C-alpha positions as CSV (number, residue, x, y, z in Angstrom):
1,M,4.8,18.4,-24.7
2,S,8.5,18.1,-24.7
3,D,8.7,15.0,-22.3
4,R,6.0,13.0,-24.3
5,S,7.0,9.4,-24.6
6,P,6.4,7.3,-28.0
7,P,3.6,4.7,-28.0
8,P,4.5,1.4,-27.0
9,P,6.4,-0.7,-29.5
10,T,4.3,-2.7,-32.2
11,P,5.3,-5.8,-33.5
12,P,7.3,-5.7,-36.9
13,A,5.4,-5.6,-40.0
14,A,4.9,-8.8,-42.1
15,A,8.1,-8.2,-44.3
16,D,10.2,-7.4,-41.1
17,R,8.7,-10.1,-39.2
18,F,9.6,-12.6,-42.1
19,E,13.3,-11.3,-42.0
20,V,13.5,-11.6,-38.1
21,L,12.0,-15.1,-38.2
22,R,14.5,-16.1,-41.0
23,A,17.5,-14.8,-39.0
24,S,16.3,-16.5,-35.8
25,R,15.5,-19.8,-37.4
26,E,18.9,-19.8,-39.1
27,L,20.8,-19.1,-35.8
28,F,18.7,-21.8,-34.0
29,Q,19.5,-24.5,-36.7
30,R,23.0,-23.6,-37.1
31,R,23.9,-23.8,-33.3
32,L,21.9,-26.7,-32.7
33,T,23.5,-28.7,-35.6
34,E,26.9,-27.5,-34.1
35,I,26.0,-28.9,-30.7
36,V,24.7,-32.3,-32.2
37,K,27.9,-32.7,-34.1
38,Q,30.1,-32.1,-31.1
39,C,28.1,-34.7,-29.3
40,G,29.2,-37.5,-32.0
41,V,26.8,-37.0,-34.9
42,S,29.0,-36.7,-37.9
43,E,27.2,-37.8,-41.0
44,P,26.3,-34.9,-43.2
45,A,23.1,-36.5,-44.3
46,V,21.9,-37.0,-40.8
47,L,23.1,-33.4,-39.6
48,A,21.2,-32.0,-42.6
49,A,18.0,-33.9,-41.8
50,F,18.3,-32.8,-38.1
51,G,18.6,-29.2,-39.1
52,Q,15.7,-29.4,-41.6
53,E,13.5,-31.1,-39.1
54,V,14.1,-28.5,-36.5
55,G,13.6,-25.8,-39.1
56,E,10.2,-27.2,-40.2
57,A,9.1,-27.6,-36.4
58,H,10.1,-24.0,-35.9
59,D,8.2,-22.8,-38.8
60,Q,5.1,-24.9,-38.1
61,L,4.9,-23.5,-34.5
62,A,5.6,-19.9,-35.5
63,A,2.9,-20.1,-38.3
64,A,0.2,-21.3,-35.8
65,S,-2.7,-18.7,-35.8
66,G,-2.7,-18.3,-32.1
67,V,-6.5,-18.0,-32.2
68,R,-7.0,-21.4,-30.6
69,D,-5.4,-22.3,-27.1
70,D,-1.7,-22.6,-27.8
71,S,-1.5,-25.9,-26.2
72,N,-3.8,-27.4,-29.0
73,Q,-1.1,-26.2,-31.4
74,A,1.5,-28.0,-29.7
75,V,-0.7,-31.3,-29.7
76,D,-1.3,-30.8,-33.4
77,L,2.4,-30.7,-34.2
78,T,3.2,-33.7,-31.9
79,A,0.0,-35.8,-33.5
80,S,1.4,-35.0,-37.1
81,R,4.7,-36.9,-36.3
82,L,3.1,-39.8,-34.6
83,T,3.4,-43.2,-36.2
84,L,2.5,-46.8,-35.3
85,M,4.9,-47.4,-32.5
86,G,6.8,-50.8,-31.8
87,D,8.2,-51.3,-28.4
88,D,11.6,-49.7,-29.4
89,E,10.0,-46.7,-30.8
90,L,7.7,-46.5,-27.6
91,E,10.9,-46.7,-25.5
92,L,12.4,-43.8,-27.7
93,D,9.3,-41.8,-27.4
94,I,9.4,-41.9,-23.6
95,S,13.2,-41.2,-23.7
96,I,12.7,-38.2,-25.9
97,S,9.7,-36.8,-24.2
98,G,11.8,-36.9,-20.9
99,I,14.6,-35.2,-22.7
100,G,12.2,-32.4,-23.9
101,S,11.2,-31.8,-20.3
102,R,14.6,-31.6,-19.0
103,L,15.8,-29.2,-22.0
104,R,13.0,-26.9,-21.1
105,E,14.4,-26.7,-17.5
106,A,17.8,-26.2,-18.9
107,G,16.8,-23.3,-21.0
108,G,16.1,-21.4,-17.8
109,R,15.6,-17.6,-17.8
110,T,17.2,-17.1,-21.3
111,L,14.6,-19.5,-22.6
112,W,11.8,-17.7,-20.9
113,R,13.2,-14.3,-22.2
114,S,13.5,-15.4,-25.9
115,Q,9.9,-17.0,-25.5
116,L,8.7,-13.4,-24.4
117,R,10.3,-11.6,-27.4
118,Y,8.6,-14.5,-29.7
119,M,5.2,-13.5,-28.2
120,T,5.9,-10.1,-29.3
121,L,7.2,-11.0,-32.8
122,L,4.4,-13.4,-33.4
123,S,1.7,-11.0,-31.8
124,R,0.7,-14.0,-29.6
125,P,0.7,-12.8,-25.9
126,T,-0.8,-15.9,-24.6
127,M,1.8,-18.3,-26.2
128,S,2.5,-21.2,-24.1
129,A,6.0,-22.7,-23.5
130,A,4.8,-25.7,-25.5
131,S,4.3,-23.6,-28.6
132,N,7.6,-21.8,-28.4
133,P,9.1,-22.1,-31.9
134,V,12.5,-22.3,-30.5
135,G,11.6,-24.4,-27.4
136,A,12.0,-28.2,-26.9
137,E,9.1,-29.0,-29.0
138,A,11.1,-27.8,-32.0
139,I,14.2,-29.7,-31.0
140,C,12.7,-33.1,-30.2
141,P,11.6,-33.8,-33.7
142,G,15.2,-33.5,-34.8
143,L,16.1,-36.0,-32.2
144,W,13.6,-38.3,-33.7
145,V,15.3,-38.1,-37.0
146,I,18.7,-39.0,-35.3
147,S,17.0,-41.9,-33.6
148,R,16.0,-43.4,-36.7
149,Q,19.3,-44.1,-38.4
150,G,19.0,-48.0,-38.1
151,V,21.3,-48.8,-35.2
152,R,20.5,-50.8,-32.2
153,I,18.4,-49.5,-29.6
154,E,21.0,-49.6,-26.9
155,Q,23.3,-47.4,-29.2
156,T,20.5,-45.0,-29.9
157,L,19.7,-44.5,-26.2
158,A,23.4,-43.9,-25.5
159,L,23.6,-41.3,-28.3
160,L,20.4,-39.6,-26.8
161,D,22.1,-39.4,-23.3
162,R,25.2,-37.7,-24.9
163,L,23.0,-35.4,-26.9
164,E,20.9,-34.3,-23.8
165,Q,24.2,-33.6,-21.8
166,G,25.5,-31.5,-24.7
167,L,22.1,-29.8,-25.3
168,T,21.7,-29.1,-21.4
169,A,25.0,-27.4,-21.2
170,Q,24.8,-25.3,-24.1
171,L,21.4,-24.3,-24.7
172,P,21.5,-21.4,-22.2
173,A,24.0,-19.9,-24.3
174,L,22.1,-20.5,-27.4
175,Y,19.0,-19.0,-26.1
176,G,21.1,-16.1,-24.9
177,E,22.2,-15.4,-28.5
178,L,18.6,-15.8,-29.6
179,D,17.7,-13.1,-26.9
180,S,20.4,-10.9,-28.2
181,L,19.5,-11.3,-31.9
182,L,15.8,-10.5,-31.1
183,A,16.8,-7.5,-29.2
184,G,19.1,-6.2,-31.7
185,Y,15.8,-6.3,-34.1
186,G,13.9,-4.3,-31.6
187,I,11.6,-6.9,-30.5
188,Q,10.8,-6.1,-26.8
189,P,9.6,-8.9,-24.6
190,T,6.0,-9.1,-24.1
191,P,4.8,-8.0,-20.4
192,G,1.9,-9.0,-18.5
193,Q,2.7,-12.8,-18.4
194,Y,1.7,-13.3,-14.8
195,A,-2.2,-12.9,-15.4
196,P,-2.8,-16.6,-15.5
197,L,-1.2,-17.2,-12.3
198,T,-3.2,-15.0,-9.7
199,T,-6.1,-12.7,-9.2
200,R,-6.6,-10.1,-6.5
201,S,-4.3,-10.9,-3.7
202,G,-5.7,-12.4,-0.8
203,K,-9.2,-13.2,-2.2
204,G,-9.6,-17.0,-2.2
205,L,-7.8,-19.5,-4.2
206,Q,-5.9,-18.3,-7.2
207,Q,-5.4,-19.9,-10.6
208,T,-2.1,-21.1,-12.1
209,G,-1.5,-21.3,-15.9
210,D,-2.5,-24.9,-16.1
211,N,-6.0,-24.1,-14.8
212,R,-5.5,-26.1,-11.5
213,P,-6.0,-24.1,-8.2
214,A,-2.9,-22.5,-6.8
215,P,-2.2,-22.8,-3.3
216,A,-3.5,-20.2,-1.1
217,N,0.0,-19.5,0.0
218,A,2.3,-20.1,-3.0
219,L,5.6,-19.2,-1.2
220,L,5.0,-21.7,1.5
221,A,4.1,-24.2,-1.1
222,L,7.2,-23.3,-3.1
223,Q,9.4,-23.7,-0.1
224,Q,7.9,-27.0,0.7
225,E,8.3,-28.2,-2.8
226,I,12.1,-27.2,-2.8
227,S,12.3,-29.2,0.5
228,Q,10.9,-32.3,-0.8
229,R,13.0,-32.2,-4.0
230,A,16.1,-31.7,-2.0
231,E,15.3,-34.5,0.4
232,A,15.9,-32.1,3.2
233,D,16.8,-33.3,6.9
234,Q,13.9,-32.6,8.9
235,I,15.4,-31.1,12.2
236,A,13.1,-31.0,14.9
237,S,13.4,-27.4,14.3
238,P,14.8,-24.5,16.2
239,L,13.4,-22.6,13.2
240,P,10.0,-23.8,11.9
241,F,9.0,-23.4,8.4
242,S,5.6,-22.0,9.6
243,G,4.4,-19.5,11.8
244,S,1.6,-17.0,12.3
245,G,2.1,-13.1,12.2
246,A,5.0,-11.1,11.5
247,G,8.1,-10.7,13.6
248,R,10.0,-13.1,15.6
249,S,7.5,-13.7,18.4
250,G,6.6,-17.3,17.0
251,N,10.3,-18.6,16.8
252,L,11.4,-21.4,19.2
253,P,14.7,-20.7,20.9
254,L,17.9,-21.8,19.0
255,D,20.3,-24.2,20.2
256,A,24.1,-23.3,20.3
257,A,24.9,-25.1,17.1
258,A,22.1,-23.5,15.2
259,M,23.1,-20.1,16.4
260,V,26.7,-20.7,15.2
261,M,25.6,-21.7,11.8
262,L,23.1,-18.9,11.5
263,R,25.7,-16.4,12.4
264,Q,28.1,-17.6,10.0
265,I,25.4,-17.5,7.1
266,V,24.6,-13.9,8.1
267,D,28.2,-13.0,8.1
268,R,28.6,-14.4,4.5
269,L,25.5,-12.6,3.4
270,T,26.8,-9.3,4.9
271,T,30.2,-9.8,3.1
272,L,28.3,-10.5,0.0
273,E,26.1,-7.4,0.6
274,A,29.1,-5.1,0.9
275,R,30.8,-6.3,-2.2
276,S,27.4,-5.7,-4.1
277,A,27.1,-2.3,-2.5
278,A,30.8,-1.4,-3.7
279,T,29.8,-2.5,-7.3
280,S,26.8,-0.5,-7.1
281,V,28.7,2.9,-6.2
282,H,31.4,2.1,-8.7
283,G,28.6,1.8,-11.3
284,A,26.9,5.2,-10.0
285,A,30.5,6.9,-10.2
286,A,30.9,5.8,-13.9
287,G,27.7,7.5,-14.7
288,S,25.5,4.6,-15.2
289,A,22.1,5.9,-15.9
290,S,20.3,2.7,-15.2
291,A,21.8,-0.3,-13.2
292,A,21.3,-3.6,-14.7
293,P,19.1,-6.0,-13.1
294,P,21.1,-8.0,-10.4
295,G,21.1,-11.8,-10.1
296,A,19.5,-13.9,-7.5
297,V,21.7,-14.9,-4.5
298,K,21.7,-18.7,-4.3
299,T,23.1,-21.4,-2.1
300,K,26.0,-22.1,-4.2
301,D,27.1,-18.3,-3.7
302,L,27.6,-19.2,-0.1
303,G,28.8,-22.5,-0.2
304,L,26.0,-24.1,1.8
305,P,25.3,-27.7,1.5
306,L,22.3,-28.7,-0.4
307,G,19.2,-29.8,1.5
308,K,20.0,-28.0,4.8
309,R,17.1,-25.9,6.2
310,E,18.9,-22.6,5.6
311,A,20.0,-23.7,1.9
312,I,16.3,-24.4,1.4
313,I,15.2,-20.9,2.5
314,L,17.8,-19.4,0.4
315,D,17.0,-21.1,-2.7
316,T,13.3,-20.5,-2.2
317,M,14.0,-16.9,-1.9
318,A,16.2,-17.0,-4.8
319,M,13.7,-18.3,-7.1
320,I,11.2,-15.4,-6.0
321,F,13.8,-12.9,-6.7
322,E,15.1,-14.5,-10.2
323,V,11.5,-14.2,-11.2
324,I,11.1,-10.6,-10.2
325,F,14.3,-9.7,-11.7
326,D,13.1,-11.3,-15.0
327,S,9.7,-9.6,-15.0
328,P,9.3,-7.5,-18.2
329,E,6.8,-5.3,-16.6
330,L,9.4,-3.7,-14.1
331,P,12.1,-1.4,-15.6
332,D,15.7,-2.3,-14.9
333,A,16.1,0.6,-12.5
334,I,13.4,-0.7,-10.2
335,K,14.6,-4.2,-10.3
336,A,17.9,-2.9,-9.4
337,A,16.5,-1.0,-6.5
338,I,14.6,-4.0,-5.3
339,G,17.9,-6.1,-5.8
340,R,19.3,-3.8,-3.0
341,L,16.9,-5.3,-0.6
342,Q,17.6,-8.9,-1.6
343,I,20.4,-9.8,1.0
344,P,18.6,-8.0,3.7
345,L,15.5,-10.0,3.2
346,L,17.5,-13.1,2.9
347,K,18.9,-12.5,6.3
348,L,15.2,-11.9,7.7
349,S,14.0,-14.9,6.0
350,I,16.5,-17.1,7.9
351,I,15.8,-15.4,11.3
352,D,12.0,-15.0,10.8
353,P,10.4,-18.0,9.0
354,S,6.9,-16.5,9.4
355,L,7.7,-14.7,6.0
356,F,6.8,-17.8,4.4
357,A,3.7,-18.6,6.2
358,N,2.2,-15.2,6.5
359,D,1.1,-13.6,3.3
360,Q,0.6,-10.2,5.2
361,H,4.3,-10.3,6.5
362,P,5.5,-6.8,6.4
363,A,8.5,-7.8,4.1
364,R,6.2,-9.3,1.6
365,L,4.0,-6.2,1.7
366,L,7.0,-4.1,1.2
367,I,8.2,-5.6,-2.2
368,N,4.4,-5.6,-3.5
369,R,3.9,-1.9,-2.5
370,I,7.4,-1.0,-4.4
371,A,6.2,-2.8,-7.5
372,R,2.7,-1.3,-7.3
373,A,4.3,2.3,-6.9
374,A,6.2,1.5,-10.1
375,L,3.2,0.5,-12.1
376,G,3.2,2.1,-15.6
377,L,6.8,3.2,-15.7
378,P,8.1,2.7,-19.3
379,H,10.4,0.0,-19.9
380,N,13.4,2.4,-20.5
381,A,12.9,4.4,-17.3
382,G,16.4,5.1,-15.9
383,S,17.4,5.8,-12.3
384,E,17.2,9.4,-13.0
385,H,13.5,9.2,-13.6
386,P,11.7,11.1,-10.9
387,L,9.7,8.3,-9.6
388,C,12.7,5.8,-9.9
389,K,14.6,8.4,-7.8
390,R,12.0,8.6,-5.1
391,I,11.6,4.8,-4.9
392,G,15.2,4.5,-4.8
393,R,15.7,6.8,-1.7
394,L,13.0,4.9,0.1
395,I,14.7,1.6,-0.5
396,M,18.0,3.0,0.9
397,A,16.0,4.0,4.1
398,I,14.3,0.5,4.2
399,R,17.9,-1.1,4.0
400,D,18.8,1.0,6.9
401,T,15.9,-0.1,8.9
402,L,16.4,-3.9,8.0
403,E,19.8,-3.6,9.6
404,Q,18.5,-2.6,13.0
405,N,17.3,-5.4,15.4
406,D,13.6,-5.7,16.1
407,A,13.0,-2.8,13.5
408,T,9.4,-2.4,12.2
409,L,8.6,-1.6,8.6
410,D,5.2,0.1,9.3
411,A,6.7,3.6,8.6
412,H,8.0,2.5,5.4
413,L,5.0,0.8,4.2
414,A,2.9,3.9,5.1
415,E,5.2,6.0,3.2
416,L,4.8,3.7,0.1
417,E,1.2,3.7,0.4
418,A,1.2,7.6,0.4
419,L,3.3,7.7,-2.7
420,I,1.1,5.4,-4.4
421,S,-2.1,7.6,-3.4
422,E,-0.2,10.8,-4.3
423,R,0.8,9.4,-7.7
424,D,-2.5,8.2,-8.6
425,Q,-4.4,11.3,-7.5
426,A,-2.0,13.3,-9.4
427,I,-2.5,11.3,-12.6
428,Q,-6.4,11.7,-12.1
429,L,-6.2,15.2,-11.7
430,A,-4.3,15.6,-15.0
431,T,-7.2,14.1,-17.0
432,A,-9.7,16.8,-16.6
433,T,-9.2,18.2,-20.3
434,H,-9.3,14.5,-21.6
435,V,-12.6,13.9,-19.8
436,E,-14.0,16.9,-21.4
437,L,-12.9,15.9,-24.8
438,V,-14.6,12.4,-24.3
439,L,-17.7,13.9,-23.1
440,D,-17.9,16.5,-25.8
441,H,-17.2,13.8,-28.4
442,E,-19.6,11.4,-27.1
443,N,-22.4,14.1,-26.7
444,R,-21.9,15.0,-30.3
445,Q,-22.2,11.2,-31.2
446,L,-25.2,10.8,-29.3
447,A,-26.7,14.0,-30.7
448,A,-26.0,12.8,-34.3
449,Q,-27.4,9.4,-33.4
450,L,-30.6,10.8,-32.2
451,S,-30.8,12.9,-35.3
452,R,-30.4,10.0,-37.6
453,N,-33.1,8.3,-35.9
454,W,-35.4,11.1,-36.2
455,L,-34.6,11.7,-39.7
456,H,-35.5,7.8,-40.4
457,R,-38.8,8.2,-38.8
458,S,-39.5,11.5,-40.7
459,L,-38.6,10.2,-44.0
460,A,-41.3,7.6,-43.6
461,K,-43.9,10.1,-43.5
462,T,-43.1,12.1,-46.8
463,S,-43.4,11.1,-50.3
464,S,-41.9,14.5,-51.5
465,P,-38.3,14.1,-52.8
466,V,-37.9,18.0,-52.1
467,I,-39.0,17.8,-48.5
468,A,-36.9,14.5,-48.2
469,T,-33.8,16.2,-49.5
470,F,-34.2,19.2,-47.3
471,L,-34.6,17.2,-44.2
472,D,-31.6,15.1,-44.9
473,K,-29.3,18.0,-45.9
474,Y,-30.4,20.7,-43.6
475,W,-33.0,19.8,-41.0
476,S,-31.2,16.9,-39.6
477,R,-28.4,19.3,-38.7
478,V,-30.8,21.3,-37.0
479,M,-32.0,18.4,-35.1
480,T,-28.4,17.5,-34.1
481,A,-27.9,20.8,-32.6
482,A,-31.1,20.6,-30.7
483,A,-30.1,17.2,-29.3
484,A,-26.7,18.5,-28.3
485,D,-28.5,21.5,-26.5
486,G,-30.8,19.6,-24.5
487,G,-31.4,16.1,-25.7
488,Q,-34.8,14.6,-26.7
489,Q,-36.8,16.1,-23.8
490,G,-35.3,19.5,-24.3
491,Q,-37.5,22.5,-25.5
492,R,-35.5,23.2,-28.6
493,W,-35.7,19.5,-29.6
494,Q,-39.4,19.5,-29.1
495,Q,-39.9,22.8,-31.1
496,D,-37.8,21.7,-34.1
497,S,-39.3,18.3,-34.1
498,T,-42.6,19.9,-34.4
499,T,-41.4,22.2,-37.1
500,G,-40.3,19.1,-39.3
501,D,-43.5,17.4,-38.7
502,D,-45.5,20.6,-39.7
503,L,-43.3,21.0,-42.8
504,I,-44.1,17.4,-43.9
505,W,-47.8,18.1,-43.3
506,S,-47.9,21.4,-45.0
507,V,-47.2,19.8,-48.5
508,L,-49.8,17.0,-48.1
509,P,-53.0,17.5,-50.0
510,K,-55.6,19.3,-47.9
511,Q,-59.0,17.6,-48.7
512,T,-61.1,19.6,-46.1
513,A,-61.8,23.5,-45.5
514,E,-60.5,22.7,-42.1
515,D,-57.1,21.5,-43.3
516,R,-57.0,24.4,-45.7
517,K,-57.6,26.9,-43.2
518,R,-55.1,25.4,-40.8
519,L,-52.4,25.6,-43.6
520,A,-53.3,29.1,-44.3
521,S,-52.7,30.2,-40.7
522,L,-49.6,28.0,-40.1
523,A,-47.5,28.9,-43.3
524,S,-46.2,32.1,-41.9
525,S,-45.2,30.9,-38.6
526,L,-43.8,27.8,-40.3
527,L,-41.6,29.8,-42.5
528,G,-40.4,31.6,-39.4
529,R,-39.4,28.6,-37.6
530,I,-37.7,27.1,-40.5
531,G,-35.6,30.4,-41.0
532,A,-34.6,30.3,-37.3
533,G,-33.5,26.7,-37.6
534,L,-31.3,27.3,-40.8
535,D,-29.9,30.5,-39.1
536,A,-28.8,28.4,-36.1
537,I,-26.7,26.2,-38.6
538,G,-25.3,28.9,-40.6
539,V,-27.3,28.4,-43.7
540,S,-27.3,31.6,-45.9
541,A,-30.2,33.5,-47.4
542,E,-29.0,32.5,-51.1
543,E,-28.8,28.9,-50.2
544,R,-32.2,28.6,-48.7
545,S,-34.2,30.7,-51.3
546,S,-34.4,28.0,-53.7
547,F,-36.1,25.5,-51.3
548,L,-38.4,28.4,-49.9
549,N,-39.6,29.0,-53.3
550,T,-40.2,25.5,-54.0
551,L,-41.8,25.0,-50.7
552,F,-44.3,27.9,-51.7
553,D,-45.4,26.0,-54.9
554,L,-45.8,22.7,-53.0
555,Q,-48.0,24.3,-50.4
556,T,-50.0,26.1,-53.2
557,R,-50.6,22.6,-54.8
558,A,-51.7,21.3,-51.5
559,L,-54.4,24.0,-51.0
560,R,-55.6,22.9,-54.4
561,S,-55.8,19.1,-53.2
562,Q,-53.1,18.2,-55.7
563,A,-50.5,15.6,-54.8
564,P,-46.9,16.5,-55.2
565,P,-44.8,15.0,-58.1
566,A,-44.1,11.4,-57.6
567,P,-40.8,10.7,-55.9
568,A,-37.9,9.0,-57.6
569,P,-36.4,6.3,-55.6
570,S,-33.3,7.0,-53.7
571,A,-30.6,5.6,-51.4
572,T,-32.6,7.5,-48.6
573,D,-35.9,5.5,-49.1
574,Q,-34.0,2.2,-49.2
575,R,-33.0,2.4,-45.5
576,P,-34.1,-0.6,-43.4
577,P,-37.3,-0.3,-41.1
578,E,-35.3,0.1,-37.9
579,W,-32.6,2.0,-39.1
580,D,-30.1,2.9,-36.3
581,A,-26.8,3.3,-37.9
582,G,-24.1,4.5,-35.7
583,P,-20.8,6.5,-36.6
584,P,-18.2,4.9,-38.9
585,G,-16.2,2.3,-37.2
586,G,-12.3,2.5,-36.3
587,P,-10.5,4.7,-33.5
588,C,-10.1,8.5,-33.9
589,L,-8.1,11.2,-32.2
590,L,-9.4,13.9,-30.1
591,E,-7.4,16.8,-29.5
592,R,-7.5,20.2,-27.5
593,D,-5.0,22.6,-26.3
594,G,-2.2,20.2,-26.7
595,Q,-4.1,17.3,-24.9
596,Q,-5.0,14.0,-27.0
597,V,-7.2,11.1,-26.6
598,R,-7.4,8.0,-28.5
599,Y,-10.8,7.2,-28.6
600,L,-11.6,3.5,-29.3
601,R,-15.1,2.3,-30.2
602,T,-16.8,-0.9,-29.0
603,P,-15.8,-3.9,-31.2
604,A,-18.6,-6.1,-32.7
605,G,-20.0,-8.5,-30.4
606,A,-18.5,-7.0,-27.1
607,R,-20.7,-7.1,-24.2
608,S,-20.1,-6.6,-20.5
609,L,-19.1,-9.7,-18.7
610,P,-19.9,-10.9,-15.2
611,S,-17.7,-12.4,-12.4
612,A,-14.0,-11.7,-12.1
613,A,-13.9,-9.7,-15.4
614,A,-15.8,-6.9,-14.0
615,D,-13.9,-6.8,-10.6
616,W,-12.1,-3.5,-11.3
617,Q,-13.1,0.2,-11.0
618,V,-11.8,3.7,-11.2
619,G,-8.2,3.9,-9.4
620,D,-7.2,0.6,-10.7
621,W,-4.2,0.0,-13.0
622,L,-4.9,-1.9,-16.0
623,R,-2.5,-3.8,-18.6
624,F,-4.4,-3.9,-21.8
625,S,-4.0,-3.9,-25.6
626,V,-4.6,-1.4,-28.2
627,S,-4.8,-2.9,-31.7
628,D,-1.6,-4.8,-32.4
629,Q,0.5,-2.9,-30.0
630,S,2.5,-4.2,-27.1
631,P,0.5,-4.1,-24.0
632,M,0.0,-0.8,-22.3
633,C,-0.5,-0.2,-18.6
634,G,-2.4,2.9,-17.5
635,L,-4.6,4.2,-14.5
636,C,-8.4,3.9,-14.8
637,C,-9.1,7.6,-14.1
638,W,-12.8,8.1,-15.1
639,Q,-15.8,6.3,-16.4
640,N,-18.8,7.7,-18.2
641,P,-21.7,6.6,-16.1
642,S,-24.2,6.5,-18.9
643,L,-22.2,5.1,-21.8
644,G,-19.4,3.2,-20.0
645,T,-16.4,4.6,-21.7
646,V,-13.4,4.2,-19.6
647,L,-10.5,6.8,-19.7
648,L,-7.0,5.3,-19.0
649,F,-4.0,7.6,-18.6
650,N,-0.3,7.2,-18.1
651,P,1.8,10.5,-18.1
652,D,4.5,8.8,-20.1
653,W,2.3,8.0,-23.0
654,G,1.6,11.7,-23.8
655,Y,-2.0,11.0,-24.4
656,A,-5.0,9.3,-22.9
657,V,-7.1,6.2,-24.1
658,A,-10.8,6.1,-24.1
659,I,-12.0,2.5,-24.5
660,P,-15.5,1.0,-24.1
661,R,-15.8,-0.9,-20.6
662,A,-17.3,-3.9,-22.5
663,A,-14.0,-4.1,-24.7
664,L,-11.8,-4.1,-21.7
665,E,-13.7,-6.8,-20.0
666,Q,-13.5,-8.9,-23.0
667,Q,-9.8,-8.6,-23.0
668,I,-9.6,-9.5,-19.4
669,H,-12.0,-12.5,-19.8
670,S,-9.7,-13.9,-22.6
671,G,-6.6,-13.2,-20.7
672,R,-5.2,-10.2,-23.0
673,A,-5.6,-7.8,-20.3
674,Q,-5.1,-7.9,-16.5
675,V,-5.9,-5.6,-13.5
676,A,-2.3,-4.9,-12.7
677,S,-2.9,-3.1,-9.5
678,H,-4.6,-6.2,-8.1
679,M,-1.5,-8.4,-8.5
680,A,1.0,-8.8,-5.5
681,I,4.4,-9.3,-7.3
682,F,5.8,-11.3,-4.4
683,D,2.9,-13.7,-4.4
684,V,3.0,-13.8,-8.3
685,A,6.6,-14.5,-8.5
686,A,6.1,-17.4,-5.9
687,E,3.2,-18.9,-8.0
688,R,5.3,-18.4,-11.2
689,A,8.3,-20.2,-9.6
690,L,6.2,-22.9,-8.4
691,S,4.7,-23.4,-11.9
692,L,8.3,-23.6,-13.3
693,L,9.1,-26.3,-10.7
694,D,5.9,-28.2,-11.8
695,H,7.5,-28.5,-15.3
696,R,10.8,-29.7,-14.3
């Protein structure tokens, strides 16, 4: 297929990873040392010790296994540096811990982006902020080195204040350099980092990353948190923060002053929107294939005083869009398209505060469905991608609708729902050949398994090495073909199984006249049935003649009541009593007519899991992992009702993935996979923004 996309990028090999880590560590050390020097630390020995301590902390965090919870790794690092503290050291510990928290806040989006790339580099998709090798946990040990230079506590605290100011100002640029460095080495951000923050939208309480229940309406909670932090004036409110239902019916009348302020804000937003639109047109005229992600519009962009109700609304929405624009799951082309709705939605949020209280507000559903429609798009999908173009046209129509008074979004929501349904159905229909490949493969596997089990039982009935060899080399193949034809209950299986039993019995010593008479009457038909079975698997007359001659001799000895020669021990005889060996482990590639399936087998110990891990079905999009590759996002198109194998497909892969359901549920249970189609991006972004605020 000419339009086949390459598999998702994999983490670098060990040698390459070492080179990338070395380069990143050196940049991190060098730039931090420069910042510290600018803040007044001039002694070469202290600067060298600071750089060494930062480097060691980086290496220790990078070398953590990732098998345990990442928070434990950070605790181990901290514990390894603790000493018995006096009062001064306790005060320093409190001060440095506070600096660490504020440095995490100062790093902002660039720190998060570099952490996402480190997750890929280290193959640790669940790495927490506390375990980031270039996070505050790697800087604080260096601050301890500077603090232990023998000066008075007052001087040390003053120096720490200067260091905090310098680091806070320059860390975003440093993390931007690190992000560019890692991107230059081809390290992609790890997608799928919202899973700990949400489950299916609208189903009870959700969970945040720190295992506390998230509020049922994270957006409203985020707005309230921002309001409390800003110590906003509580206007008896022409525009309440909460409401029920969509639209404007729940709003109280505006007084004249509020109307004037509202009109001024809307006018500023309109001017900003026109400027953004002109920039977009200029970029399109220049032939830009994919617009860069836009920036979130904040209070400072409009010159609004902090703490005002409108400023709180704008800053709340800004945090939502900031998280969406930083999402590694969405291609830049889709982020740019969503960005065109940012200012119209900001206007709507000021006029219609029910957007914050109502999780079914049409504007929120709109953003959620746009992201749902874009699920599975490759990271590098540009604006010319057919799906991106269609979503882009929809968004332009939505913008026009939002400019109208009392406009309804119902038609656009229905159009997005139709797009989602149409795309999912087309993807499922495209997997007919893939499903046949998996069924044929699993039928062959099952047939081979049934044949192996039959062979094990049959070998236990014979002491003749000749018969054992024949059963193992030839008749097991006959039984495999019989199992594939109709299973264990099929007529062919029953006939060929009886033939095998008769063959084993025919060479046993015949002690009675009745047994000898039976063998004499059976011999001719037995040879015919053996011949028919060998014909079915393509064994030539020359190849079978030696065995048939030997069989005649063995049956002659049996008629004379003579036992066959004693067997020599062989590997065949040493199989365990309940031998049930399956096919060799490891994945395999199935292919037919240019269609490919990567078939993955059940990992050891995998089992079906109850509860939320199983809350998905055919028709859902899943984000999951294959070996050490970056997470993939595909549509669950089919499930084998008997074996539970799940087929996932994304047209941009160029192949399908068949994986046991138990393996997927194990990944979901451990947080390494998510049901992407259950995630409402607007609500997830609100939860993520609220979580970021909690760490400030």
